[in-house]
Residue frames relative to the residue before (quaternion, step in Angstrom):
aa qw qx qy qz dx dy dz
M 1.0000 0.0000 0.0000 0.0000 0.00 0.00 0.00
K 0.2025 -0.7660 0.6026 0.0952 3.56 -1.09 0.84
E 0.6480 -0.5248 0.3781 0.4021 3.55 -1.23 0.51
E 0.6678 0.5213 -0.3024 0.4369 3.59 0.94 -0.89
D 0.5458 0.6204 -0.3974 0.3991 3.59 1.23 -0.35
I 0.8070 0.2850 -0.1195 0.5032 3.58 0.98 -0.82
R 0.7969 0.0450 -0.0553 0.5999 3.61 1.21 -0.20
K 0.3516 -0.7499 0.5283 0.1869 3.54 -0.76 1.09
R 0.5698 -0.6533 0.3853 0.3163 3.54 -0.86 1.02
D 0.6989 0.4696 -0.2929 0.4530 3.60 0.80 -0.95
V 0.6386 0.5172 -0.3280 0.4659 3.60 1.06 -0.72
L 0.6400 0.5170 -0.3220 0.4684 3.59 0.97 -0.84
N 0.6623 0.5106 -0.3136 0.4497 3.58 0.91 -0.88
R 0.6449 0.5035 -0.3254 0.4741 3.58 1.01 -0.76
Y 0.6263 0.5338 -0.3350 0.4590 3.58 1.00 -0.78
L 0.6764 0.4915 -0.3009 0.4587 3.59 0.87 -0.92
Q 0.6136 0.5324 -0.3469 0.4688 3.59 1.08 -0.62
L 0.6571 0.4973 -0.3055 0.4770 3.58 0.99 -0.80
V 0.6060 0.5390 -0.3514 0.4677 3.59 1.06 -0.68
T 0.6348 0.5314 -0.3225 0.4589 3.57 0.98 -0.87
E 0.6724 0.4892 -0.2922 0.4724 3.58 0.93 -0.89
D 0.6610 0.5007 -0.3104 0.4648 3.58 0.96 -0.82
A 0.6158 0.5505 -0.3471 0.4442 3.58 1.03 -0.75
S 0.6517 0.5070 -0.3078 0.4728 3.56 1.00 -0.82
H 0.6775 0.5005 -0.2864 0.4566 3.57 1.01 -0.85
F 0.7644 0.3975 -0.2111 0.4617 3.58 0.78 -1.02
Y 0.8044 0.2530 -0.1022 0.5277 3.59 1.05 -0.71
G 0.1455 0.8227 -0.5313 0.1405 3.54 0.91 0.93
D 0.7169 0.3837 -0.2320 0.5339 3.59 1.10 -0.69
R 0.1485 -0.8312 0.5320 0.0631 3.56 0.02 1.27
G 0.4981 0.6655 -0.4196 0.3646 3.57 1.27 -0.14
K 0.6372 0.5281 -0.3208 0.4605 3.58 1.25 -0.36
F 0.4851 0.6752 -0.4346 0.3462 3.58 1.25 -0.15
E 0.3405 -0.7379 0.5548 0.1785 3.55 -1.25 0.61
K 0.3735 -0.6864 0.5722 0.2488 3.55 -0.98 0.83
V 0.0722 -0.7971 0.5991 0.0218 3.57 -0.98 0.86
Q 0.4252 -0.6551 0.5503 0.2954 3.54 -1.26 0.40
C 0.7551 -0.3853 0.2457 0.4701 3.58 -1.25 0.09
P 0.4068 -0.7429 0.4738 0.2411 3.63 -0.68 1.03
A 0.6628 0.4950 -0.3151 0.4652 3.60 1.21 -0.27
C 0.8496 0.1394 -0.0241 0.5082 3.58 0.61 -1.15
E 0.4427 -0.7005 0.4303 0.3580 3.59 1.34 -0.07
G 0.3164 0.7732 -0.4965 0.2357 3.58 1.19 0.40
R 0.2589 -0.7715 0.5664 0.1304 3.54 -1.15 0.73
D 0.5597 0.5671 -0.3932 0.4587 3.58 1.29 -0.05
L 0.1042 0.8353 -0.5156 0.1597 3.55 0.07 1.36
S 0.2072 -0.7573 0.6062 0.1270 3.55 -1.21 0.61
Q 0.4482 -0.6616 0.5288 0.2860 3.55 -0.98 0.85
R 0.1771 -0.8079 0.5558 0.0837 3.57 -0.89 0.93
F 0.7560 -0.2809 0.2047 0.5546 3.61 0.70 -0.98
E 0.3193 -0.7062 0.5899 0.2265 3.54 -1.34 0.14
K 0.0294 -0.7903 0.6121 0.0004 3.55 -1.03 0.82
I 0.8354 -0.1408 -0.0106 0.5312 3.54 -0.71 1.23
G 0.7689 -0.4025 0.1841 0.4614 3.54 0.92 0.99
F 0.6202 0.5004 -0.3457 0.4954 3.60 1.28 0.08
A 0.3078 -0.7749 0.5310 0.1509 3.56 -0.80 1.08
Y 0.1752 -0.7652 0.6126 0.0918 3.57 -0.87 1.00
V 0.0820 -0.7764 0.6248 0.0118 3.53 -0.94 1.01
Q 0.2482 -0.7619 0.5782 0.1535 3.57 -1.26 0.35
C 0.4374 -0.6899 0.5177 0.2543 3.54 -0.98 0.92
N 0.3768 -0.7525 0.4980 0.2092 3.57 -0.73 1.03
A 0.6264 0.5370 -0.3391 0.4520 3.58 1.27 -0.22
C 0.8435 0.1275 -0.0319 0.5208 3.61 0.83 -0.93
D 0.4750 -0.7240 0.3947 0.3073 3.61 1.32 0.15
T 0.3535 0.7083 -0.5305 0.3032 3.61 1.12 0.43
L 0.2265 -0.7486 0.6129 0.1125 3.55 -0.96 0.97
F 0.1621 0.8085 -0.5465 0.1464 3.60 -0.76 0.96
V 0.5311 -0.6204 0.4853 0.3124 3.52 -1.33 0.39
S 0.2412 0.7283 -0.6224 0.1547 3.54 -0.96 0.96
P 0.4829 -0.2557 -0.8263 0.1367 1.50 -1.58 1.98
R 0.2242 -0.7826 0.5744 0.0857 3.56 -1.27 0.49
P 0.6186 -0.5308 0.4045 0.4147 3.61 -1.22 0.32
T 0.5656 -0.5656 0.4674 0.3765 3.56 -1.23 0.44
H 0.6764 -0.4726 0.3651 0.4310 3.57 -1.28 0.27
Q 0.6632 0.5142 -0.3107 0.4464 3.56 0.90 -0.92
D 0.6828 0.4763 -0.2920 0.4707 3.58 0.94 -0.83
L 0.6028 0.5549 -0.3622 0.4446 3.59 1.07 -0.63
M 0.6421 0.5548 -0.3256 0.4171 3.56 0.99 -0.81
K 0.5527 0.6373 -0.3971 0.3615 3.61 1.11 -0.56
I 0.7012 0.4752 -0.2846 0.4489 3.57 0.85 -0.93
Y 0.6512 0.5023 -0.3167 0.4726 3.60 1.17 -0.52
R 0.6928 0.5037 -0.2854 0.4300 3.58 0.99 -0.78
D 0.8333 -0.0254 0.1054 0.5420 3.57 0.76 -0.98
S 0.4290 0.6742 -0.5038 0.3279 3.56 0.05 1.26
P 0.6108 -0.5595 0.4065 0.3855 3.61 -1.13 0.51
S 0.6499 0.5230 -0.3366 0.4368 3.60 0.98 -0.75
T 0.6494 0.5053 -0.3247 0.4664 3.61 0.98 -0.77
K 0.6404 0.5136 -0.3222 0.4714 3.58 0.97 -0.83
F 0.6514 0.5072 -0.3105 0.4712 3.59 0.97 -0.85
W 0.6293 0.5449 -0.3379 0.4392 3.57 0.96 -0.86
V 0.6843 0.4785 -0.2884 0.4686 3.58 0.89 -0.91
E 0.7868 0.4006 -0.1871 0.4306 3.57 0.66 -1.18
E 0.8027 0.3047 -0.1351 0.4945 3.59 0.97 -0.82
F 0.7222 0.4321 -0.2452 0.4812 3.58 1.08 -0.70
F 0.7947 0.3492 -0.1739 0.4650 3.58 0.70 -1.09
L 0.7175 0.4956 -0.2908 0.3938 3.58 0.58 -1.12
P 0.6667 0.4966 -0.3457 0.4352 3.68 0.83 -0.73
M 0.7389 0.3752 -0.2095 0.5189 3.60 1.20 -0.50
V 0.3392 0.8113 -0.4522 0.1490 3.56 1.27 0.01
E 0.7098 0.4471 -0.2891 0.4613 3.63 0.83 -0.83
V 0.6004 0.5371 -0.3572 0.4727 3.56 1.12 -0.62
R 0.6841 0.4752 -0.2846 0.4745 3.57 0.90 -0.93
R 0.5691 0.5729 -0.3824 0.4490 3.59 1.12 -0.59
E 0.7237 0.4544 -0.2482 0.4562 3.57 0.80 -1.06
K 0.7708 0.3963 -0.1980 0.4578 3.57 0.88 -0.91
I 0.7803 0.3011 -0.1596 0.5243 3.61 1.13 -0.54
F 0.7868 0.3893 -0.2124 0.4292 3.58 0.49 -1.20
K 0.6481 0.5089 -0.3292 0.4611 3.59 0.96 -0.75
P 0.6740 0.4632 -0.3146 0.4818 3.66 0.82 -0.83
R 0.6083 0.5539 -0.3482 0.4494 3.57 1.09 -0.68
A 0.6639 0.4917 -0.2969 0.4789 3.59 0.94 -0.88
E 0.6405 0.5252 -0.3254 0.4561 3.58 0.98 -0.81
L 0.6316 0.5283 -0.3251 0.4650 3.57 1.04 -0.77
I 0.6658 0.5008 -0.3061 0.4606 3.58 0.87 -0.96
A 0.6540 0.5137 -0.3165 0.4564 3.59 0.94 -0.87
E 0.6691 0.4993 -0.2950 0.4648 3.57 1.01 -0.80
R 0.7312 0.4502 -0.2442 0.4506 3.58 0.90 -0.93
F 0.8064 0.2241 -0.0936 0.5393 3.60 1.07 -0.67
P 0.0010 0.8451 -0.5346 0.0045 3.64 0.66 1.01
E 0.6149 0.5758 -0.3544 0.4060 3.60 1.10 -0.60
V 0.6337 0.5364 -0.3350 0.4455 3.61 1.19 -0.46
K 0.3963 0.7297 -0.4678 0.3027 3.58 1.27 -0.07
T 0.7623 0.2655 -0.1555 0.5695 3.57 1.12 -0.64
G 0.5757 0.5840 -0.3744 0.4328 3.56 1.27 0.33
R 0.5653 -0.5849 0.4606 0.3551 3.55 -1.20 -0.60
L 0.0963 -0.8011 0.5906 -0.0126 3.54 -0.78 1.16
A 0.0721 -0.7802 0.6201 0.0389 3.57 -1.00 0.87
D 0.1904 -0.7514 0.6217 0.1124 3.55 -1.01 0.89
I 0.2642 -0.7853 0.5464 0.1227 3.56 -0.57 1.20
G 0.7942 0.1184 -0.1404 0.5792 3.56 -0.70 1.09
A 0.0780 0.8793 -0.4659 0.0607 3.55 0.97 0.96
G 0.2892 -0.7969 0.4955 0.1891 3.60 1.18 -0.34
F 0.8296 -0.1475 0.1483 0.5176 3.56 -0.79 -1.09
G 0.5109 -0.6860 0.3992 0.3303 3.59 1.27 0.00
L 0.3273 0.7822 -0.4861 0.2114 3.61 1.20 0.26
F 0.6519 0.5153 -0.3221 0.4537 3.57 0.92 -0.88
L 0.6978 0.4641 -0.2811 0.4675 3.59 0.86 -0.92
E 0.5656 0.5646 -0.3841 0.4623 3.59 1.12 -0.53
E 0.6874 0.4741 -0.2785 0.4746 3.56 0.89 -0.94
M 0.6212 0.5312 -0.3474 0.4596 3.59 1.05 -0.67
K 0.6576 0.5175 -0.3131 0.4492 3.60 0.97 -0.83
K 0.6016 0.5447 -0.3594 0.4607 3.59 1.17 -0.52
I 0.7053 0.4407 -0.2519 0.4948 3.56 1.02 -0.82
W 0.7750 0.1794 -0.0755 0.6012 3.57 1.03 -0.89
P 0.1155 -0.8615 0.4880 0.0803 3.64 0.41 1.12
V 0.7436 0.3715 -0.2330 0.5048 3.60 1.11 -0.48
S 0.4513 0.7012 -0.4512 0.3179 3.60 1.23 0.15
D 0.4272 -0.6673 0.5506 0.2627 3.53 -1.31 0.43
V 0.0639 0.8086 -0.5779 0.0898 3.58 -0.10 1.29
V 0.1248 -0.8052 0.5798 -0.0010 3.54 -0.97 0.97
A 0.2650 -0.7335 0.6054 0.1588 3.54 -1.05 0.84
I 0.1193 -0.7359 0.6609 0.0857 3.56 -1.03 0.88
E 0.1736 0.8076 -0.5236 0.2084 3.56 -0.26 1.29
P 0.3055 -0.8007 0.4862 0.1707 3.62 -0.50 1.14
S 0.6171 0.5606 -0.3520 0.4255 3.60 1.14 -0.50
N 0.4763 -0.6857 0.4721 0.2831 3.57 -0.79 1.01
A 0.6670 0.5112 -0.3044 0.4483 3.58 0.92 -0.93
M 0.6848 0.4711 -0.2835 0.4783 3.58 0.92 -0.91
A 0.6249 0.5397 -0.3391 0.4509 3.58 1.01 -0.77
E 0.6447 0.5143 -0.3207 0.4658 3.59 1.01 -0.78
I 0.6220 0.5287 -0.3391 0.4676 3.59 1.04 -0.74
C 0.6474 0.5103 -0.3219 0.4657 3.60 0.95 -0.84
R 0.6613 0.5008 -0.3140 0.4618 3.58 0.91 -0.86
S 0.6316 0.5438 -0.3394 0.4362 3.60 1.02 -0.75
K 0.6812 0.4458 -0.2725 0.5128 3.57 1.27 -0.38
N 0.4974 -0.6844 0.3930 0.3601 3.57 1.32 0.35
I 0.4171 0.6589 -0.5003 0.3762 3.54 1.02 0.88
V 0.4522 -0.6633 0.5227 0.2869 3.58 -0.84 0.96
T 0.0589 -0.8435 0.5322 -0.0419 3.57 -0.64 1.13
I 0.1764 -0.7249 0.6572 0.1074 3.52 -1.05 0.91
E 0.2011 -0.8045 0.5505 0.0969 3.57 -0.35 1.24
S 0.4622 0.6522 -0.4395 0.4098 3.52 0.19 1.32
A 0.4967 -0.5584 0.5505 0.3722 3.52 -1.30 0.31
L 0.6418 -0.5405 0.3627 0.4054 3.58 -1.09 0.62
E 0.6496 0.5610 -0.3225 0.3991 3.57 0.91 -0.96
D 0.7368 0.4163 -0.2239 0.4834 3.60 1.16 -0.57
V 0.4131 0.7024 -0.4801 0.3247 3.61 1.25 0.12
S 0.5656 -0.6243 0.4199 0.3378 3.58 -0.95 0.88
P 0.4751 -0.6839 0.4728 0.2880 3.61 -0.89 0.86
K 0.5629 0.6026 -0.3870 0.4126 3.59 1.26 -0.17
E 0.5437 0.6141 -0.4029 0.4062 3.60 1.22 -0.33
R 0.0470 -0.7877 0.6137 0.0269 3.58 -1.15 0.67
F 0.0538 -0.7965 0.6021 -0.0159 3.54 -1.00 0.92
D 0.4263 -0.6882 0.5289 0.2547 3.54 -1.22 0.59
L 0.7810 0.0567 -0.0055 0.6219 3.55 1.21 -0.61
M 0.0483 -0.7719 0.6334 0.0246 3.55 -1.02 0.86
T 0.1484 -0.7876 0.5946 0.0648 3.57 -1.01 0.86
A 0.0161 -0.7713 0.6362 -0.0098 3.54 -1.19 0.65
F 0.0490 -0.8398 0.5401 -0.0260 3.56 -0.20 1.29
E 0.8476 -0.0466 -0.0209 0.5281 3.54 -0.83 1.10
L 0.4655 0.6934 -0.4211 0.3537 3.57 0.91 0.90
L 0.6325 0.5897 -0.3481 0.3620 3.59 0.88 -0.93
E 0.6408 0.5511 -0.3344 0.4169 3.59 1.00 -0.75
H 0.6701 0.5182 -0.2840 0.4493 3.59 1.23 -0.50
L 0.6089 0.6528 -0.3317 0.3052 3.57 1.13 -0.59
H 0.4998 -0.6285 0.5040 0.3182 3.54 -1.13 0.67
D 0.8205 0.0769 0.0184 0.5662 3.60 0.93 -0.91
P 0.2117 -0.8199 0.5197 0.1139 3.64 0.09 1.22
F 0.6162 0.5601 -0.3638 0.4174 3.61 0.99 -0.72
T 0.6783 0.4846 -0.2902 0.4700 3.58 0.87 -0.97
F 0.6086 0.5560 -0.3383 0.4539 3.57 1.08 -0.73
V 0.6971 0.4602 -0.2796 0.4733 3.59 0.79 -1.00
R 0.6283 0.5297 -0.3418 0.4558 3.60 1.01 -0.73
K 0.6404 0.5137 -0.3264 0.4686 3.60 1.01 -0.77
V 0.6144 0.5382 -0.3423 0.4644 3.59 1.01 -0.80
K 0.6474 0.5259 -0.3238 0.4466 3.58 0.89 -0.91
N 0.6854 0.4977 -0.2883 0.4465 3.57 0.93 -0.88
L 0.6910 0.4647 -0.2759 0.4800 3.61 1.18 -0.50
L 0.6108 0.5656 -0.3515 0.4283 3.57 1.23 -0.33
A 0.4890 -0.6158 0.5314 0.3149 3.53 -1.20 0.64
P 0.6553 -0.4880 0.3696 0.4426 3.63 -1.15 0.36
G 0.8135 0.1929 -0.1730 0.5206 3.56 -0.82 1.02
G 0.4354 0.7133 -0.4501 0.3147 3.58 1.28 0.18
Y 0.3869 -0.7451 0.5146 0.1737 3.54 -1.29 0.43
L 0.1795 -0.7137 0.6635 0.1350 3.49 -1.34 0.55
C 0.0351 -0.7631 0.6451 0.0147 3.57 -0.91 0.96
L 0.0785 0.8070 -0.5787 0.0876 3.57 -0.64 1.09
T 0.1720 -0.7261 0.6483 0.1513 3.50 -1.35 0.38
T 0.0779 0.7827 -0.6116 0.0845 3.53 -1.13 0.72
L 0.6258 -0.5355 0.4059 0.3961 3.55 -1.30 -0.02
N 0.3070 -0.7334 0.5841 0.1634 3.55 -1.08 0.83
G 0.3675 -0.7698 0.4834 0.1967 3.57 -0.46 1.20
L 0.6741 0.4428 -0.2909 0.5146 3.58 1.26 -0.30
G 0.4012 0.7515 -0.4399 0.2842 3.56 1.29 0.27
F 0.7336 -0.5028 0.2788 0.3624 3.49 -1.29 0.68
D 0.7673 0.3722 -0.2377 0.4650 3.59 0.50 -1.10
I 0.6186 0.5306 -0.3564 0.4570 3.61 1.08 -0.60
Q 0.6671 0.4945 -0.3081 0.4642 3.58 0.93 -0.82
L 0.6675 0.5030 -0.3085 0.4542 3.59 1.00 -0.76
F 0.8018 0.3130 -0.1470 0.4874 3.58 0.83 -0.99
W 0.1959 -0.8306 0.5003 0.1466 3.58 1.30 -0.39
E 0.8456 -0.0564 0.0129 0.5306 3.65 -0.65 -0.92
R 0.6195 0.5400 -0.3489 0.4504 3.61 1.22 -0.28
S 0.4899 0.6765 -0.4272 0.3463 3.59 1.27 -0.23
K 0.4467 -0.6860 0.5037 0.2760 3.57 -0.99 0.81
S 0.5559 0.5777 -0.4018 0.4426 3.58 1.23 -0.19
V 0.6663 0.4413 -0.2849 0.5292 3.56 1.23 -0.44
F 0.3546 0.7184 -0.5425 0.2527 3.57 -0.06 1.25
P 0.1999 -0.7773 0.5900 0.0884 3.54 -0.44 1.26
P 0.6099 -0.1070 -0.7705 -0.1512 1.55 -2.35 0.87
H 0.4370 0.7109 -0.4607 0.3023 3.62 1.20 0.24
H 0.7955 0.2345 -0.1252 0.5446 3.59 0.69 -1.02
L 0.0428 -0.8452 0.5292 -0.0617 3.51 -0.18 1.40
N 0.7966 0.2692 -0.0946 0.5329 3.58 1.06 -0.79
F 0.0183 -0.7777 0.6280 -0.0192 3.55 -0.83 1.06
L 0.0650 -0.7960 0.6018 -0.0055 3.53 0.00 1.33
N 0.2570 -0.7372 0.6004 0.1733 3.57 -1.32 -0.05
P 0.7258 -0.4377 0.2593 0.4630 3.64 -1.13 0.23
H 0.6588 0.5049 -0.3130 0.4617 3.59 1.00 -0.79
S 0.7327 0.4248 -0.2588 0.4645 3.60 0.74 -0.98
M 0.5759 0.5677 -0.3837 0.4459 3.60 1.15 -0.47
K 0.6189 0.5350 -0.3399 0.4639 3.59 1.02 -0.75
I 0.6379 0.5240 -0.3221 0.4633 3.58 1.00 -0.83
L 0.6612 0.5137 -0.3063 0.4529 3.58 0.88 -0.98
M 0.6838 0.4885 -0.2941 0.4552 3.58 0.87 -0.91
E 0.6821 0.4867 -0.2990 0.4566 3.59 0.88 -0.86
R 0.5919 0.5542 -0.3626 0.4593 3.59 1.13 -0.56
N 0.7360 0.3772 -0.2093 0.5218 3.57 1.18 -0.53
D 0.5513 -0.6615 0.3682 0.3506 3.58 1.23 0.53
F 0.4493 0.6187 -0.5006 0.4059 3.54 0.94 0.98
E 0.2877 -0.7064 0.6168 0.1947 3.51 -1.27 0.55
I 0.3975 -0.7116 0.5254 0.2441 3.59 -0.81 0.99
V 0.2191 -0.7643 0.5977 0.1033 3.56 -0.83 1.06
E 0.7957 -0.0857 0.0914 0.5925 3.56 0.98 -0.85
T 0.0057 -0.7233 0.6891 0.0444 3.50 -1.22 0.70
A 0.0991 0.7978 -0.5820 0.1224 3.57 -0.64 1.12
T 0.2112 -0.7345 0.6224 0.1689 3.54 -1.29 0.35
P 0.0287 -0.8680 0.4953 -0.0184 3.58 0.28 1.27
G 0.2687 0.8070 -0.4943 0.1793 3.59 1.18 0.42
Q 0.2531 -0.7788 0.5609 0.1214 3.55 -1.17 0.68
L 0.7232 0.5106 -0.2165 0.4116 3.57 1.23 -0.42
D 0.3690 0.7724 -0.4768 0.1998 3.61 1.20 -0.08
W 0.6895 0.4585 -0.2863 0.4821 3.57 0.78 -1.01
D 0.6747 0.5150 -0.3026 0.4336 3.58 0.83 -0.96
I 0.6294 0.5324 -0.3344 0.4568 3.61 1.00 -0.78
V 0.6976 0.4664 -0.2797 0.4664 3.57 0.84 -0.95
E 0.6721 0.4866 -0.3120 0.4627 3.58 0.89 -0.87
G 0.6324 0.5310 -0.3344 0.4542 3.60 1.04 -0.71
A 0.6626 0.4922 -0.3049 0.4752 3.57 0.97 -0.85
F 0.6443 0.5241 -0.3114 0.4618 3.58 1.07 -0.75
R 0.7518 0.4227 -0.2269 0.4524 3.57 0.78 -1.01
H 0.7899 0.3529 -0.1650 0.4735 3.58 0.93 -0.86
E 0.8019 0.2656 -0.1260 0.5202 3.60 1.12 -0.58
R 0.4530 -0.7440 0.4088 0.2724 3.55 1.30 0.30
L 0.3544 0.6828 -0.5464 0.3312 3.58 1.01 0.80
D 0.2712 -0.8036 0.5142 0.1277 3.58 -0.57 1.16
P 0.1827 -0.8161 0.5407 0.0907 3.62 -0.51 1.13
G 0.7078 -0.4552 0.2684 0.4689 3.61 1.21 0.16
R 0.7042 -0.5173 0.3046 0.3792 3.52 -1.27 0.54
F 0.6647 0.5095 -0.3299 0.4356 3.60 0.84 -0.93
F 0.6727 0.4866 -0.3109 0.4626 3.57 0.87 -0.89
R 0.6273 0.5347 -0.3476 0.4469 3.59 0.94 -0.79
T 0.6591 0.5110 -0.3020 0.4618 3.54 0.99 -0.86
L 0.6796 0.4861 -0.2896 0.4670 3.57 0.90 -0.94
S 0.6285 0.5355 -0.3364 0.4528 3.58 1.02 -0.75
R 0.7106 0.4618 -0.2584 0.4637 3.57 0.99 -0.84
Y 0.8268 0.2672 -0.1029 0.4842 3.55 0.80 -1.02
G 0.5616 0.6310 -0.3915 0.3649 3.61 1.16 -0.38
T 0.4508 -0.6699 0.5183 0.2816 3.55 -1.08 0.75
D 0.6547 -0.4836 0.3911 0.4296 3.56 -1.28 0.24
E 0.6329 0.5341 -0.3304 0.4528 3.57 1.04 -0.77
A 0.6360 0.5283 -0.3279 0.4571 3.60 0.99 -0.82
K 0.6681 0.4966 -0.3011 0.4651 3.57 0.98 -0.85
R 0.6377 0.5143 -0.3280 0.4703 3.58 1.02 -0.74
E 0.6535 0.5121 -0.3130 0.4612 3.57 0.98 -0.82
L 0.6345 0.5151 -0.3331 0.4703 3.59 1.04 -0.73
Q 0.6424 0.5114 -0.3283 0.4669 3.59 0.95 -0.81
Q 0.6432 0.5118 -0.3241 0.4683 3.58 0.98 -0.77
W 0.6308 0.5191 -0.3326 0.4712 3.60 1.02 -0.76
I 0.6279 0.5371 -0.3262 0.4591 3.58 0.97 -0.86
R 0.6646 0.5058 -0.2910 0.4666 3.58 0.92 -0.95
S 0.7375 0.4748 -0.2437 0.4138 3.53 0.70 -1.13
N 0.7576 0.3865 -0.1932 0.4892 3.58 1.12 -0.62
N 0.5512 -0.6716 0.3595 0.3405 3.57 1.24 0.57
F 0.5287 0.6161 -0.4306 0.3943 3.57 1.00 0.81
S 0.4261 0.6415 -0.5144 0.3774 3.59 1.14 0.48
S 0.5028 -0.6589 0.4689 0.3053 3.57 -1.14 0.58
H 0.6373 0.4621 -0.3291 0.5215 3.60 1.29 -0.07
M 0.0475 -0.8341 0.5480 -0.0406 3.57 -0.45 1.26
R 0.1184 -0.7738 0.6195 0.0582 3.55 -1.07 0.84
V 0.0630 -0.7940 0.6046 -0.0038 3.54 -0.95 0.96
I 0.0772 -0.7529 0.6518 0.0479 3.54 -1.04 0.87
A 0.0128 0.8090 -0.5844 0.0617 3.57 -0.70 1.08
K 0.2712 -0.7643 0.5719 0.1234 3.55 -1.14 0.78
K 0.4501 -0.6741 0.5176 0.2742 3.54 -0.95 0.92
K 0.4084 -0.7268 0.4984 0.2380 3.55 -0.79 1.03
């Protein structure tokens, strides 16, 4: 799989430009921002790292989590998701034109993985947090036709789309879901990096899970290859959407603070090399002498082997975590 298979470079760049404009419009008064401590370990020993479009990124000296502080409140963060030109563009121009490609390359394999890893949930209850268009749950229903799958989706428009696909839908932010609900497995894909308060989010998941239930999430790894190479120039680093960059070490801390046992931490990303080489060749972002040399003289096999090493050693920027409620 290549980056261009799932997101076109020019469309992504236009989206990021709109995000920049929306950030200026919605968050012009930075005096309302809240200072936060490390979202993983609650550490207060922080180092300033860089600023991007007016948002300050700091790094925890205890667990290396990279995050935005100060940051908008939860309520203010929701404004840009509910009603902004960038969100409308993301839906209409970024996601929908690629929806079937992304179904085949992302959502279908994701559903197959969940079915393989959690066969006991076939007769249990699964909730996808931030279900969006419901693609993942559609694929789950194909594999588990009699399973009880639920979408948790705060957007009215997205919730209606899920319902139109006969998916049971709770139209709510996770934090507002009734404590009477119970699930055997909860999933959250590419969500943690967006949250104002990851600790509260994980604690709420724990309270909604049945004893011995599982959380499976994917998020960005702040120690990942392309983020480390490009740092503030990385397109994965774009506030106010991506606020939290945990890593395998700090994710374990966050989960254990919430009485979860880590079952697996992996970085199964496939695009790290391709993302960096694409930025180098097409956008003149310089990743350094070694990378320039490898890009020019390295064989396709050498590049594939490097990507496999990145994946296997937890240095991909795409991180997956499976945790079990104690």
